[in-house]
C-alpha positions in Angstrom: 85.1 134.0 93.3 84.2 131.1 91.3 81.5 128.5 92.3 80.7 125.2 90.9 77.3 123.4 91.6 76.5 120.0 90.8 73.1 118.2 90.8 71.3 115.4 89.6 72.8 112.5 91.9 70.8 110.0 93.7 69.8 106.3 94.1 69.3 104.2 90.8 69.0 100.6 90.3 71.6 98.7 88.3 71.1 99.2 84.6 69.6 102.5 85.2 70.7 106.0 84.3 71.4 109.4 85.8 72.4 112.7 84.3 74.6 114.9 86.5 74.8 118.6 85.9 77.5 121.3 86.8 77.2 124.9 86.5 80.1 127.3 87.1 79.4 130.8 88.2 81.3 133.9 88.9 83.6 136.3 87.3 84.6 133.9 84.7 86.4 134.9 81.6 87.4 131.6 80.1 87.3 127.9 81.2 90.0 125.6 79.6 88.3 122.3 80.4 85.5 120.8 82.7 85.6 117.4 84.2 83.9 114.7 86.3 85.7 112.8 88.9 84.5 110.3 91.6 85.7 109.0 95.0 84.9 106.4 97.3 86.0 105.7 100.8 88.4 103.2 99.5 90.0 104.9 96.7 91.3 108.5 95.9 89.5 110.9 93.5 89.8 109.7 90.0 89.1 111.3 86.6 86.2 109.8 84.8 85.4 112.1 82.0 86.8 115.6 80.6 85.8 117.8 78.0 87.9 121.0 76.7 86.8 124.3 75.5 87.7 122.8 71.9 85.1 120.0 72.7 88.0 117.1 72.8 86.7 114.7 75.2 88.3 111.8 77.0 87.2 109.0 79.3 88.4 106.6 81.8 88.4 103.0 80.2 85.8 101.6 82.5 82.9 104.2 81.6 83.7 104.3 77.9 80.5 103.6 75.9 78.4 103.9 79.0 79.0 107.7 80.1 78.8 110.9 78.0 80.3 114.2 78.9 78.8 117.2 77.0 78.7 121.0 77.3 75.3 122.7 77.9 73.8 125.3 75.8 74.2 127.7 79.0 77.7 128.8 79.1 80.0 127.2 81.7 77.7 124.3 82.0 78.6 120.6 81.6 76.6 117.3 81.8 77.5 113.8 82.5 74.9 111.3 80.9 75.5 107.9 82.9 73.9 104.8 81.4 74.0 101.0 82.2 75.1 102.1 85.7 76.8 99.3 87.9 77.0 99.0 91.7 80.7 99.9 91.2 79.8 103.2 90.1 78.6 104.3 93.4 80.7 107.1 94.7 80.6 110.9 95.3 80.9 112.7 91.9 82.7 116.0 91.6 82.9 118.5 88.8 86.1 120.3 88.2 86.8 123.5 86.3 90.4 123.6 85.0 92.5 126.5 84.2 89.8 129.1 85.1 90.5 132.7 84.0 88.5 135.3 85.8 88.2 139.0 85.4 89.5 139.6 88.9 92.6 137.4 89.1 95.9 137.4 87.6 96.4 133.7 87.4 94.5 130.7 86.3 93.0 128.4 88.9 91.2 125.2 89.2 87.9 125.0 91.1 85.7 122.1 92.4 82.1 121.5 93.3 80.9 120.0 96.4 80.2 116.8 95.1 76.9 114.8 94.6 76.3 111.2 95.6 75.4 108.5 93.3 74.3 105.1 94.6 73.7 102.1 92.4 71.8 99.5 94.4 68.9 97.3 94.0 
């Protein structure tokens, strides 16, 4: 069983910064990519940043230059540094592990964290 645990959300003023963390645990052999998504009541879940096992990154246009995704020194962890936050960044942020190979399952699967709330407001 694979679990993803996010942390680091909260309330921040416009222009401020937050750093989200995601740690994957379980019988993991390999994770092809990890990413961050966000969702609001008005919109469907959307990808905002992603990093592969080869450290290739991609970002949604509206976060480029403000958000940075990185892999942690601890295996199977990923961070999202969010700077210059705007009220429209308010959402529930989810971590996703893609194409996860475990030591106990035959096929790759994707896994999601439970989400962490980010609120940008004065």
